[in-house]
Structure formats: structure tokens, C-alpha cells
C-alpha positions as CSV (number, residue, x, y, z in Angstrom):
1,M,0.0,0.0,0.0
2,Q,1.1,3.5,-0.9
3,R,-0.2,7.0,-0.6
4,L,-0.3,9.4,-3.6
5,Y,-0.5,13.1,-2.7
6,C,-1.3,15.4,-5.7
7,V,-2.0,19.0,-6.3
8,I,-3.6,19.6,-9.7
9,S,-3.6,23.0,-11.4
10,G,-5.4,24.2,-14.5
11,N,-9.1,24.6,-15.3
12,V,-10.1,22.1,-12.6
13,Q,-12.6,23.9,-10.4
14,G,-16.3,24.3,-11.4
15,V,-16.1,21.7,-14.2
16,G,-16.8,18.4,-12.5
17,F,-13.2,17.5,-11.9
18,R,-13.7,16.3,-8.3
19,A,-16.6,14.1,-9.3
20,F,-14.5,12.7,-12.2
21,V,-11.6,11.9,-9.8
22,Q,-14.0,10.3,-7.2
23,G,-15.6,8.1,-9.9
24,K,-12.3,6.9,-11.3
25,A,-10.7,6.3,-7.9
26,S,-13.8,4.4,-6.8
27,Q,-13.8,2.3,-9.9
28,L,-10.2,1.4,-9.3
29,G,-10.8,0.5,-5.6
30,I,-8.7,3.4,-4.4
31,N,-9.5,5.1,-1.0
32,G,-8.9,8.7,0.0
33,W,-10.4,12.1,-0.9
34,V,-10.3,15.1,-3.3
35,R,-11.0,18.7,-2.5
36,N,-10.8,22.2,-4.0
37,L,-8.2,24.6,-2.6
38,S,-8.7,28.3,-2.3
39,D,-5.9,29.1,-4.9
40,G,-7.9,27.3,-7.7
41,T,-6.0,24.0,-7.5
42,V,-7.4,20.6,-6.5
43,E,-5.8,18.4,-3.8
44,I,-5.9,14.6,-3.8
45,I,-4.9,12.0,-1.3
46,A,-5.2,8.5,-2.5
47,E,-4.2,5.1,-1.0
48,A,-4.0,1.8,-2.7
49,D,-1.5,-0.6,-4.3
50,G,1.2,1.3,-6.2
51,A,0.0,0.0,-9.6
52,L,-3.5,1.3,-9.1
53,L,-2.2,4.6,-8.0
54,Q,0.0,4.8,-11.1
55,N,-3.1,4.1,-13.2
56,L,-5.0,6.9,-11.4
57,L,-2.0,9.3,-11.9
58,M,-2.1,8.6,-15.7
59,I,-5.9,9.3,-15.7
60,L,-5.4,12.6,-13.8
61,K,-2.8,13.8,-16.3
62,S,-4.8,13.0,-19.4
63,G,-8.3,11.6,-18.8
64,F,-10.4,14.7,-18.2
65,I,-11.5,17.5,-20.4
66,K,-8.8,18.2,-23.0
67,D,-6.3,20.8,-21.8
68,A,-8.1,21.3,-18.4
69,V,-5.2,19.9,-16.4
70,E,-2.0,22.0,-16.7
71,N,0.1,20.4,-14.0
72,V,0.1,17.5,-11.7
73,N,2.4,17.8,-8.7
74,A,2.6,14.2,-7.3
75,N,4.4,13.0,-4.2
76,W,4.6,9.4,-3.0
77,Q,4.3,8.6,0.7
78,A,3.7,5.6,3.0
79,A,0.0,4.7,3.3
80,E,-1.6,5.4,6.6
81,G,-4.7,3.3,6.1
82,N,-7.1,5.9,7.4
83,F,-9.7,5.7,4.5
84,T,-12.4,3.2,3.7
85,S,-13.7,4.8,0.5
86,F,-13.0,7.8,-1.8
87,T,-14.9,10.9,-1.0
88,I,-15.2,14.6,-2.1
89,R,-14.3,16.9,0.7
90,Y,-15.8,20.4,0.9
């Protein structure tokens, strides 16, 4: 188990990006959360097997509306096991 921490920039607020991330993560069996930040970026914490997280990372970079995602700043950490599902935080 690993933890993926991401901050996504671009046109990612007000366009359904959080719901997109939640849907894809849930389909993959990934636990964690996604939320908007006040600076216009989106923050994600996801925990699962490393291969599943790599798949999610690829989806984050290219699987949403064309040109919506400008940058994905990703950091890998040890999983803490605090999550039982993938949710949207407000």
C-alpha cells in the first residue's frame, strides 16, 4: 500500500473534476479524498496498491477535459490506512 498526494492545477474547479476523480478512484478501488483549494487547484490524497495509483495518476494527467489539467504535482508517501472509500471533501 502506498499514498499518492497530488495538487492539480489548470481549469479544474467548477467543471466536475472532483466528481471525475472520485468516480475513477472508486472504480479502481482506491481510497482517499479530493477537494478544491482556495488558490484554484485541486488536492488529492489516494491510497492503494502502487500499480492502481500509477493508473490513477495517468488518468489525472490526461483523462479529463482536453487541456483542463495544466500540471500534476505528485508525491509518494507511505500509506496510513485511514480511509475506507474515496470521497469529495468540501
